[in-house]
C-alpha positions, 0 to 999 in steps of 0.5 A: 550029568553029562550028555553027548554032542549025538544025544544032542543033536539027536534031542535036538530031532526029536523037538524039531526035525528041520533045526539048525543050529551051530554050537562050537565047542572041543570034543565031544560036547552039549549044553549042559544047563540053560546059559550053556544053552543060551549059546547056541546059535540058531540058524534063522537063513541066510543072507544075499552071501550066501552066509547063515543069519543067526540068532543066540536066542531060539525062535522055536516055540518047541524047543526050550532048555528044558524040553531038550535036556529031557530029550537027552535023558530019556536018550 
């Protein structure tokens, strides 16, 4: 199934309203697999220079690929 960036964003906000993330893509694209989900940069804070601190490991227990996919399928 193809997911749009809009569905992806909405599903993330449903699972965690204040989640911050970055996903570099071209066009209207969203992850379609666990492998692509693992490429999301989860923003966990900001350093003293104002740059985002990120991790590829989702720090939010309420957000998993399975839960995210379920929410995107509902939209």
